[in-house]
C-alpha positions in Angstrom: -11.6 13.9 -14.8 -10.9 10.1 -14.6 -13.5 7.4 -14.2 -12.5 3.8 -13.2 -14.0 1.0 -11.2 -12.2 2.4 -8.2 -13.4 5.9 -8.5 -17.0 4.6 -9.0 -16.8 2.1 -6.2 -15.5 4.5 -3.5 -16.7 7.8 -4.8 -13.3 9.4 -5.0 -11.8 11.9 -7.5 -8.6 9.9 -8.2 -8.1 6.1 -8.4 -5.2 6.5 -6.0 -5.1 4.7 -2.7 -2.7 5.1 0.2 -1.3 1.7 1.4 -1.1 0.7 5.0 1.9 1.9 6.9 2.4 0.9 10.5 2.9 3.9 12.9 2.3 6.4 10.0 -1.2 5.9 8.6 -2.9 7.8 11.4 -5.9 10.2 11.2 -4.0 13.3 9.9 -2.3 11.5 7.0 -5.5 9.4 6.2 -7.7 12.5 6.1 -5.2 14.4 4.0 -5.2 11.8 1.3 -9.0 11.5 1.3 -9.5 15.3 1.4 -7.0 15.6 -1.5 -9.2 13.3 -3.7 -7.6 9.9 -3.1 -8.6 7.1 -0.6 -6.9 7.5 2.7 -5.8 4.6 5.0 -6.1 4.3 8.7 -3.9 1.4 9.7 -5.5 -0.6 12.5 -2.3 -2.0 14.0 -1.6 1.4 15.4 -4.4 0.9 17.9 -4.6 -1.7 20.7 -8.1 -1.1 22.0 -11.6 -0.6 20.5 -11.9 2.8 22.0 -8.6 3.9 20.5 -9.6 2.7 17.0 -13.0 4.3 17.2 -11.5 7.5 18.5 -9.1 7.5 15.5 -12.0 6.9 13.1 -13.9 9.8 14.7 -10.9 12.0 14.3 -10.6 11.2 10.6 -14.3 12.1 10.2 -13.7 15.4 11.9 -11.0 16.2 9.4 -12.8 15.1 6.3 -16.2 14.0 5.1 -14.7 12.0 2.3 -14.3 8.2 2.1 -11.4 6.3 3.7 -10.5 2.8 4.5 -8.9 0.7 7.3 -5.9 -1.5 6.8 -5.5 -4.8 8.6 -2.4 -7.1 8.3 -3.0 -10.8 9.1 0.6 -11.8 9.5 2.5 -13.3 12.5 2.9 -10.5 15.1 4.1 -10.3 18.7 1.9 -7.3 19.5 -1.2 -7.6 17.4 -3.2 -10.6 18.5 -6.0 -12.5 16.7 -8.4 -11.0 19.2 -7.3 -7.5 18.2 -7.7 -8.4 14.5 -11.3 -9.6 15.2 -12.0 -6.4 16.9 -10.7 -4.4 14.0 -13.1 -6.2 11.6 -16.0 -5.8 13.9 -15.4 -2.0 14.3 -15.0 -1.6 10.6 -18.4 -3.1 10.0 -20.0 -1.1 12.9 -18.5 2.1 11.6 -19.3 1.3 8.0 -16.0 2.6 6.7 -15.7 2.7 2.9 -13.2 -0.1 2.5 -10.6 -2.4 4.0 -7.2 -3.4 2.8 -6.4 -7.0 4.0 -2.8 -8.1 3.8 -1.3 -11.4 4.6 -3.5 -14.4 5.2 -6.9 -14.3 3.4 -9.6 -13.0 5.7 -11.9 -15.9 5.0 -9.2 -18.4 5.9 -8.1 -16.6 9.1 -11.6 -15.9 10.6 -14.0 -17.8 8.3 -16.1 -16.6 5.4 -18.6 -15.1 7.8 -16.0 -12.4 8.7 -15.9 -11.3 5.0 -19.7 -11.6 4.7 -20.3 -9.3 7.8 -18.1 -6.6 6.2 -19.9 -6.8 2.9 -23.3 -6.7 4.5 -22.2 -3.5 6.3 -21.3 -2.0 2.9 -17.5 -2.2 3.4 -15.6 -2.9 0.2 -12.9 -5.5 0.9 -9.7 -5.8 -1.2 -7.0 -8.4 -0.6 -3.4 -7.5 -1.2 -1.9 -10.4 -3.2 1.5 -11.1 -4.8 0.6 -14.1 -7.1 -2.2 -15.0 -9.5 -3.2 -18.0 -7.4 -4.0 -15.8 -4.4 -5.9 -13.3 -6.7 -8.1 -16.2 -8.0 -8.8 -17.2 -4.4 -9.8 -13.6 -3.5 -12.3 -13.6 -6.4 -13.8 -16.9 -5.5 -14.1 -16.0 -1.8 -16.1 -12.8 -2.7 -13.6 -10.0 -2.3 -14.5 -6.8 -4.0 -11.1 -6.4 -5.6 -7.3 -7.1 -5.3 -4.3 -5.0 -4.6 -1.7 -6.6 -7.0 1.6 -6.4 -5.2 4.7 -6.4 -7.4 8.2 -7.3 -6.2 9.3 -3.6 -6.3 7.1 -2.8 -3.3 8.3 -2.0 0.2 7.1 -4.1 3.1 6.7 -7.7 2.4 6.6 -8.6 -1.3 5.6 -12.1 -2.1 8.3 -14.8 -2.3 7.7 -15.4 -6.1 9.5 -12.1 -6.8 7.4 -11.2 -9.8 7.4 -7.5 -10.8 4.5 -5.2 -11.3 4.7 -5.0 -15.1 4.3 -8.8 -15.4 1.9 -9.4 -12.5 -0.6 -6.7 -13.2 -1.8 -7.9 -16.7 -1.8 -11.5 -15.4 -4.3 -10.5 -12.7 -6.3 -8.4 -15.1 -6.6 -11.2 -17.7 -7.6 -13.8 -15.1 -10.0 -11.8 -12.8 -13.3 -10.1 -13.2 -12.9 -8.0 -10.0 -11.0 -4.7 -10.1 -7.2 -4.9 -10.0 -5.2 -2.1 -8.3 -1.5 -2.0 -9.0 0.9 -1.8 -6.0 4.7 -1.7 -6.1 7.1 0.7 -7.9 4.4 3.4 -8.2 5.3 7.0 -7.2 4.6 9.2 -10.2 2.3 9.8 -13.2 4.4 7.7 -15.5 3.9 4.7 -13.3 0.2 5.4 -13.0 -0.1 5.6 -16.8 1.7 2.3 -17.1 -0.6 0.7 -14.6 -3.7 1.9 -16.4 -2.3 0.8 -19.7 -1.7 -2.7 -18.2 -5.4 -2.8 -17.3 -5.4 -1.7 -13.6 -8.3 0.3 -12.3 -6.1 2.3 -10.0 -2.9 2.4 -8.1 -1.8 2.1 -4.5 1.2 4.1 -3.1 2.8 4.1 0.3 6.4 5.2 0.0 5.3 8.3 -2.0 3.1 9.4 0.9 6.1 9.1 3.3 7.5 12.3 1.9 4.4 14.4 2.2 4.0 17.3 4.7 1.2 15.5 6.5 3.1 12.3 7.1 4.3 12.0 10.8 7.9 11.1 9.9 10.9 13.1 11.1 12.3 15.4 8.4 15.7 13.6 8.6 14.1 10.5 7.1 12.1 12.4 4.5 15.3 14.1 3.3 17.2 10.8 3.4 14.6 9.1 1.1 14.8 12.0 -1.3 18.6 11.5 -1.6 18.4 7.8 -2.2 17.8 6.0 -5.5 16.1 2.8 -6.8 19.2 0.7 -5.9 19.0 1.7 -2.2 16.6 -0.9 -0.9 17.4 -4.5 0.0 15.5 -7.8 0.6 16.1 -9.3 4.0 14.4 -11.6 6.5 14.0 -14.7 4.4 16.6 -16.7 6.2 16.2 -15.7 9.8 12.5 -14.7 9.9 11.0 -17.0 7.3 9.3 -14.0 5.6 11.1 -11.6 3.3 10.9 -7.8 3.5 12.1 -4.9 1.5 13.7 -2.0 3.4 16.0 1.0 2.9 19.7 0.1 3.0 21.1 1.3 6.3 23.4 0.3 9.1 20.7 -1.6 11.0 19.5 -3.6 8.0 23.2 -4.5 7.2 23.4 -5.8 10.8 20.3 -7.9 10.3 21.8 -9.4 7.1 25.0 -10.3 8.9 23.1 -12.1 11.6 21.1 -14.0 9.0 24.2 -14.9 7.1 25.7 -16.2 10.3 22.7 -18.5 11.0 21.0 -16.3 13.5 17.2 -16.5 14.1 14.3 -14.6 15.6 15.8 -14.4 19.1 18.7 -12.4 17.9 16.8 -10.4 15.3 13.7 -9.4 17.3 15.3 -6.5 19.2 16.4 -5.1 15.8 12.9 -5.3 14.2 10.6 -4.6 17.1 7.7 -2.2 16.4 8.7 0.2 19.2 12.2 0.5 17.8 10.8 1.3 14.3 8.2 3.8 15.8 11.0 5.6 17.7 13.2 5.8 14.7 10.5 7.2 12.5 9.6 9.9 15.1 13.2 10.9 16.1 14.8 10.7 12.6 17.2 7.9 13.4 18.1 7.0 9.9 20.4 4.1 10.7 18.4 2.6 13.7 15.5 0.7 12.1 14.4 -1.2 9.0 12.3 1.3 7.1 10.1 -0.7 4.7 10.1 1.4 1.5 10.0 0.4 -2.1 12.3 0.8 -5.1 10.2 3.7 -6.2 12.1 6.0 -3.9 14.3 6.6 -6.9 11.4 8.6 -8.3 10.7 10.7 -5.2 12.5 14.1 -5.4 10.6 16.6 -3.2 8.3 17.0 -0.2 4.7 17.9 -1.2 1.3 18.0 0.4 -0.9 14.9 -0.2 -3.2 17.0 -2.4 -0.2 18.1 -4.5 1.0 14.5 -4.9 -2.5 13.3 -6.0 -3.0 16.2 -8.4 0.5 15.9 -9.9 0.4 12.1 -10.3 -3.0 12.1 -12.0 -2.2 15.1 -14.3 1.1 13.6 -15.3 -0.5 10.2 -16.0 -2.9 11.8 -18.4 0.0 13.7 -20.1 2.1 10.5 -20.5 -0.9 8.5 -21.9 -1.6 11.3 -24.3 2.0 11.4 -25.4 2.1 7.7 -25.9 -1.0 7.8 -28.1 0.6 10.3 -30.4 3.2 7.7 -31.3 0.6 5.8 -33.3 0.4 7.1 -36.9 -3.0 8.0 -38.4 -4.1 7.0 -41.8 -6.0 9.3 -44.2 -9.3 8.3 -42.6 -8.0 9.4 -39.2 -7.8 5.9 -37.7 -4.8 4.2 -36.3 -2.9 2.4 -39.0 -2.2 -1.3 -38.7 1.4 -2.1 -37.8 
């Protein structure tokens, strides 16, 4: 048994949270993570109407009676409008989901502090995903319940400062009073043990849940991820899009880089990064046809498991590695750790 601020706050068995994944964090995957003892994620951007989102929430609740959260990304988007984001927030409060992952612009800056207040009054625990200490401090001052501390190793959109997990996590822990959850480079028990040793109250994983049986990804891509290693991702988008992203190295991403190197911008790049293109590639197993936003931790993913198996294995191995590390410290005759 493990007890942290995250397990206490959300009432979950393991302090392990599934990160938002567009097109993939739908009811079946969300429920499987929660039912397995973690905190599942229903990513709001998958749904364009209130009825669709409410139906998805109902479906999760049919599959599990355990807590889960919604994920909202407040970044520039062609498809997801500000009105849709407002709807996501309102539905989250009405449905009284356990928590929300806010990525991108701070919620209080995008829609005013009243948006955050409404969620908190509804009992929704709100965490902001941040990639630098300054943003973590803002989250605490604004009244967020915690932060997801995003290291540079992460897939998706790591912050432009390019600071890794092992440096950023303790910086956040030392400066903040709210819970810190480590994100980026986390896929196994060793990484969880490291995060806990750095002071985190839990971990968030996304890439690891891609290769679970419940994830709606074509098996071609799952097998491709298992074959790849930690050097098989690349940063792109900073030149042509103004916002960097980390994705799996493939033919499509190489094409994007070539366009950026040649001075190309959004008009040329958009057809290559559109949401529908990515959705189609995930579903059909088109390994070279879309930017798959995965982290460097793919080098630690070696097999397809159920979500429950992933959660149990990661937590069990974390305990084993922490215990092993503790044995490295010599005991004196009184049984206490000797001073170095």
